[in-house]
VMD Tcl script that draws the C-alpha trace (Angstrom):
set ca {
  {-7.68 -17.84 14.28}
  {-8.59 -15.77 11.21}
  {-5.18 -14.14 10.85}
  {-3.57 -17.07 9.05}
  {-6.52 -17.64 6.72}
  {-5.06 -17.63 3.15}
  {-7.68 -15.16 1.88}
  {-6.94 -12.69 4.68}
  {-3.20 -13.11 4.10}
  {-3.73 -12.10 0.45}
  {-5.84 -9.10 1.45}
  {-3.26 -7.97 4.03}
  {-0.44 -8.43 1.50}
  {-2.39 -6.40 -1.08}
  {-3.01 -3.60 1.44}
  {0.69 -3.50 2.37}
  {1.64 -3.39 -1.32}
  {-0.77 -0.49 -1.94}
  {0.63 1.41 1.06}
  {4.20 0.92 -0.20}
  {3.26 2.12 -3.70}
  {1.45 5.15 -2.27}
  {4.46 5.93 -0.08}
  {6.62 6.09 -3.22}
  {4.09 7.87 -5.48}
  {2.67 10.49 -3.11}
  {5.94 12.45 -2.53}
  {6.55 12.53 -6.30}
  {3.04 13.82 -7.00}
  {3.31 16.39 -4.21}
  {6.66 17.66 -5.50}
  {5.16 17.97 -9.00}
  {2.20 19.94 -7.60}
  {4.41 22.20 -5.45}
  {6.87 23.08 -8.23}
}
mol new
graphics top color blue
foreach p $ca { graphics top sphere $p radius 0.5 }
foreach p [lrange $ca 0 end-1] q [lrange $ca 1 end] { graphics top cylinder $p $q radius 0.2 }
display resetview
């Protein structure tokens, strides 16, 4: 019922976008810290 609420769709999309960005940024940051 609440899953297809436009506001929740936007929140879920934002969370997915943040996770994707973190997945790209975190390895770069870790490699910079390690080396």
